[in-house]
C-alpha positions in Angstrom: 0.0 0.0 0.0 1.5 3.3 -1.1 1.7 6.3 1.3 -0.4 9.2 0.3 1.4 12.5 0.2 -0.6 15.5 1.6 0.5 18.7 -0.2 -1.7 21.0 1.9 0.0 24.0 3.3 -0.2 26.1 6.5 -0.7 29.6 5.2 -0.3 33.0 6.9 -1.4 36.2 5.3 -1.0 40.0 5.7 -1.6 43.0 3.6 1.9 42.6 2.3 1.6 39.1 1.1 1.2 35.4 1.8 3.6 32.9 3.5 3.1 29.2 3.3 4.9 26.2 4.7 4.3 22.7 3.5 4.5 20.4 6.6 5.2 17.3 4.5 8.3 18.9 3.1 9.6 20.7 6.2 12.3 18.7 8.0 12.8 21.3 10.8 16.3 22.3 9.9 15.8 25.9 11.1 17.7 27.6 8.2 14.8 29.9 7.5 14.7 31.0 11.2 18.4 31.7 11.2 18.4 33.7 7.9 15.2 35.8 8.4 16.3 39.4 8.6 13.4 40.5 10.8 13.2 37.3 12.9 9.5 36.7 12.2 9.8 32.9 11.8 9.6 30.5 14.7 8.8 27.0 15.6 5.2 25.8 15.3 3.2 23.6 17.8 2.7 21.1 14.9 5.2 18.6 13.7 6.5 18.0 10.2 6.7 14.8 8.2 9.8 13.6 10.1 8.3 14.2 13.5 10.4 17.3 13.9 9.0 20.8 14.7 8.0 22.8 11.6 8.0 26.6 11.2 5.5 29.4 11.1 5.7 33.1 10.4 4.5 36.1 12.4 3.0 38.1 9.5 2.8 41.3 11.6 6.6 41.4 11.4 7.2 39.6 8.0 8.5 41.9 5.2 7.8 39.2 2.5 11.4 39.3 1.3 11.5 35.6 0.3 14.9 34.9 1.8 13.4 31.9 3.8 12.1 30.5 0.5 15.5 30.8 -1.1 17.4 29.1 1.7 15.0 26.2 2.4 16.8 23.1 1.1 13.5 21.2 0.7 11.3 23.9 -1.0 8.9 23.7 2.0 8.3 27.5 2.0 6.5 29.6 -0.5 6.3 33.4 -0.3 4.1 35.6 -2.5 4.3 39.3 -2.3 1.1 41.3 -3.0 1.2 43.8 -5.8 
C-alpha cells in the first residue's frame, strides 16, 4: 500500500503578502529561522513529516522578502508578495 502525500500548506497572510509552509516537506532544519532578517519565523506547535518541529511566520513582522524560501533546502516554504 503506497503512502499518500498530503500537499496542503499552512498559510499565513497579511496586507503585504502570503507565507506558506508545506508540513510534508519541512524537516525542521531551522535555516529559515536563522536567515530571516526580521526574525519573524519561529517553531510551530505542529510537527512536520519527520516528527520534527515545523516553522510558522508572524505576519505582523514579515516583510515578505523571500529569503526563507530561497534558503529552504526542501522547498517547503512559499512566499508571495502582493502587488
